[in-house]
N, C-alpha and C positions, 0 to 999 in steps of 0.2 A: 541417234535422234537429234543430238545437238547440231550436227552438220546440216541436217535437213532443215531445221529451224533457221539456222544462219543463212542458208541459201534462200529461203523464202523471204527473210527480212531484207537481204540484199536485193532481191528481185523487186521488192516493193519500193525501195529507194536506193538504187545503185549509186547515185551521186553523193549519198551520205557516207558510203564506204570507200569509194574510189574517186581520186581526183581526175584521172585520165583513163580512157578505155585501155590503154596499154598496161595499166596497173592490174586490170582483170586478167590479161594474158600472162602476167607474171605471178599471179596468186597460185601458189602450189597446193593450196587446200582443195582445189577443184580440178576435175578432169576437163577435157575439151568440151564434152557435152554440156557440162554444168556451166562452163565459161560462156558457151553459146547461149544458154538460157538467160544468163545475166545480161549479156550484151543485147540480146533481143528485147528483154524487158526495158533496158536503158534506152534503146532506140525508140521504143513507143513513147517515152517520156522526154526525149531529148529536144533541145532547141536547135535552131539552124546552125549555131556555132559548133556544137559538139557532134551533131549528127554525122558529118563526113568522117570524123575520127572513129566513131563507132562502126560505120560502114567499112572503113578500111581494116579495122581490127577483125570484123566478121569475115572479110575476104581472106585475110591471113589465116584465120582459124580454119576456115573451110578448106583452104589449100593444104593445111597441115593434116586435117582429118582425111582428106582424099589421098594424101601421100602415104598415110599409115594403113589405108584400107588394102586388103589383098586384091591383087589384079585378077579379076575373073574373065577378062577379055581373052586371055590365052586359052581358056577352056573350050 
């Protein structure tokens, strides 16, 4: 229950918990899906200076998620 509350608190104010979007990527408390939630929440609140860094982190995360997904194209 504590992790769920922490995730919600972070999503409400990501900039209070992280200095840079890369810090979200390195936070081992969360899985990639939860990191994505945090970054998307931050993107909604971000200014023009931070926004490109968040978008870059989201692209990296999406690539990582796709690389881990089983390949169904061969079926």
